[in-house]
N, C-alpha and C positions, 0 to 999 in steps of 0.2 A: 585499787584505783583503776577505772576504765579509760580506755584510749580509743580514739575512731583512725584507721587507717586508711592513708587516700594515696592511691598511684595514679602518676598520670601521664599518659606518652607522651614527651617532650620532643621527640624528632624521629626519622626515618634515614638512613643514610643507604643509599644504592649504589654498588660498587659491583665490578667483573664485568661480564658481559651484558648487551643490551637484548634482553628477551621481553621487551614491550613497555610501555608507561603507564598503560591503564591496570594497575593494579586490584587487587581485593584480599582483604586483610580478615580472617579469621582469630582472635585472640579470645585465649582464657586464661583468666589471673584465678586462683583458687577455684572458686565455682562458677565464677562469673564468666559470661560467654558473650561476645558482641561482633558484629561482623560491619566492615565499613569498606566503602572503597574510595582510591584518589588517583589522581595522576601525578608519576613523579619519572623524570626522565632520568636514565643510566648514567652514572656518575654525580649526579646530585643529591642534595639532603634538602629534605623539607621539613619544618618546623611544624609541631601541633601543640596543643596545650587541651589534651582530652581526657578526662577521669575515666577511668578504664577500673577502678576498683574501689569501693568504700564498705568497710564492713567494722563494726565494733569487737574489742577485744580486751581480755583482761591481762595481756602481755606487753610489757614495754618493748616487744620486740616480735618481728613475724619474719617466715620464711614461709613465700608463697609459690608453689609450682606454677609455672607458665609455659604456655605453648603457644606457637603461633602456625597457622596455615596460609599461605600466600599462593594467589592465582593471578596469573595473567590474565585480563580479560579478551581474549581475541576469540572471535567465531569460530576460527579453522585451528589453531595452535594453542592451546591450553597449557602454558608451561606453567609447573607448579612446582611448591616446596614447602618445609616446614622445618620446625625448630623447636626446642624445649630448653626448660633450664629451671635454676630456682633464684627468684628476687628477694633479698635480704632486706629489711630495713628497719629502725631502731629508733625512741622516743627522744634520742639525745639532738640528732639534726637531721636536715635533709639529706636524703641520700641519692646516688644516680646508680642507678642498674641497668644492664643490658642483655639484648637476646636476641642472637642470631639466626636467620632464616636462607636457607639455603637453596636457591632455585635452579632448576634443573630443563633445558629444553624439552620441547615435547616430543615425542619420537617418531612422529608423523613430519615432524621439519627439522630444525638442526639440534639434534637432540646432544649435540656436542658442546653448546653454551652452557654457561654457568654463571651465575650471577650470586649477589649476596644483598640482604636487607639487614641492617644492623639498626633495631628498635631499642631507644633511649629511653629509661622511666626515670621519674623521680619520687620516690617516696618519704612519708613524714608519719610518725603516730603523733595524734596529738590527744592530751588529756581532756576527758568528758566529766561531765557529771557536777558533782555538787560545789560550788564556788558564792565567793562572796564580794561585794563590791568594794573595792580598793579604797583607801583615803585618795581621792583627787582634790589636788589643790585649785584654787583656795580655799574653797566652800564646802568641801566633802560630798559634790554630786558630781555624776557620770552621766555624759551625754550619750543616749542611746536611739536606736531608731525601732519603732514599734512595727510589727508584722503588716499590721491592718493601715500602716499611715494616717489614723486618722485619732487613735489613743493619745491622751494627753495625761500628764505630762510627761515630756520626750526626756527626762532625768530618772536617775536612781539615786537614793543616801547611801552613804558609806555603812558598810556592814551589811546591807540586805541580802539575802539568801536567794539564790537563782540556781538553775539546773542547766547547764550547759549541755545541749544535744548535738551539736556539730559545730566544725570549724573549718572553713574553706581557704584559711593562709591570709584572707584579708579581713575577715569579719568573725567573730563568734556569736553563736546562735543560740538562745536559752529560753526557758521558762522561769516567770518570774513567780516565787515560791512562798510571798508572803507580804504583807501589806495592803494597801487599797488595790494594787494592780495585780494580787495573786491570779494566775491563770492567763494572764496575758503572755504573749511570746514578742519577744525582741531579739535583738541583735548589736554590739558594740563592735566598731573596728578594732584591729589588734596596734596595737603602739608602732611605732616607725622599724624599732630592733626587732619587731616579730612578737613581742612579750604580751602580755595579756592585763588588762583593766580588772581583772576578776582573778581574786586569790582563792588559794586553797586552802590557807590557813584561816579556820573561824574565829573571829574576833569577838563573837557575841558573847555576853554575860548575861546574868541571872535578872531578875526585873528589878526595877527602883522603886522605892518607895518615898513618896514626896507628901508633907504637910502643910497647907496652907492656913494661916490663922487671917482671917477679915478683920479683924477686931485690932489684933497686933501689926498687921502688915509686914508677915514675917513667914518665908519659905523655907521649908526646912529640908534637907536632903543628904543622908549620911551624916546626919548631925551637926549638918553645914547650915547656919543659917544666912537667910537673902532678903535683903529688903523687895519686896515684892508689893503690889497693888491690884486692888478692882474697882469699878467704876462704882460709886457709890448709889448713883442713881440707877442702876444695871447692874448691880452684883452678879458676879458667878454664884450658880446656886450652891448649897451645902450640900454634902453627900461624899461618899467616895465612888469614883471613876475610875475607868482606864483611861490612861494616855495612850494614843494612837502612835505607831510607827510614822516617823515624816513622811509627807506625801509630795510637797511641793516648795519651792522657795517663794518667799512674800516679798512681792516689792514695795510693801506700805514700809518695812523697815531698812530698807537700802540706806537712809541717811545714816543709820547707825553703825556700817560696815568698818569705820574708821576707828571704832572703838570695839567692835566684835567681829571677829572674822566670821562665825556663823549667826548673826544678826537674822539674816532672811531663814533660817530654819527654825520652824515653830512644832509645837506638838498639839494635836486636837485633844480636847478633854472628852471623853465620852466619844461615841462612834456615829452622832448626827450632832446637825447643829455647827456655831460657826463662833464657838468659846473656846482659844486656844492658850497653852502655856508659850509664852514668847516673852522677849526683851523689848524694852521703849520706855518713853516717857508717858504715853498716853494710853490709857484703858477704856476699853468700850465694851465692856463685860467680860473680859478675859482674866486671866490670872499673867499680870506683866509684870516682869522683873526689871525693878529701876535701875538696879546696879548693872548697865549696859556691860561695864570691861568686866565683869565676872560671870557674863552669859556663856562664854566657852567653856566654862568649869563645867556647868549644868550640861550643855549640849555635848560635850565629847563624851560624857557617862551616857548621855540620854539614846544619842546615834546607836550603840551597839547593845542596851540595855533591851533583853527579850521577856516576858509575861507568856506571848504566844503569837500565832502567825500574823497578829492584828495590833498587839500593843506592846510598848515598852515596860510598863509597870502601873502603877495606881497613883491616884491624889487622892488624898482625905483632906475635904475642904471644909473649915469649920468655920465659928462665930467668932 
């Protein structure tokens, strides 16, 4: 499993003598170095929310070498100091660690002055990589935010495969790896307790195979028969077709939600056009399962079935 290690500077405490308030800090965490200035009066503490380290690792714990060099920005007397240590963090929980910098008065001024900066960091390792949309109640669809803000729909179905690329402690960012949105980038908020809507366990199964008889009005899946119809005046064509991974919720089926939780989840027949496998009482050229109260049986299986990155399986449509 891969992890992303993130270290944030959360506060700096200034104790000891007053060597000046205009400070500049050169901070090195691992192989990452950056410099920044700030004002902090002696005897006070300043809060920060500054990301100072972000790297991927295969380990669920890290020990990062850390060093800091501080300078009091004075045109005459340059009071300086440094400190070093090791910051240790793990994937189990967010952890605090500190680093101390001892400042010494400039030899040209009052070299007897001594001060200390205590830098506090928070670190966490968050898992990244392959994930799957977990079952979100009540309909099995997860609300997301697309990177480009214009891609539609802004939902993903249960069981869809994604690749988590980063986690900032509030949202997880990912690449969508299958379905009609394959290749798009998105993100999802973390739950209130900090846990994820994206699960590590793969819920996917093998492909499903269905058969629909237009003459007998019977749909068969795994040897189980369901009453289904098509429009006699615009019947679904005969042949063997892929069934696509569910793409969006269909408001036309909203009135059936009291009888089937997943009534608004449909599966397109083939990879073009507007013929679907769905539930309801009216068919306009689709395969329509008339037993609405049994649709959840089919949908629960179809959500997680996979033939490839576009399809859940196949349907054979005969006379």
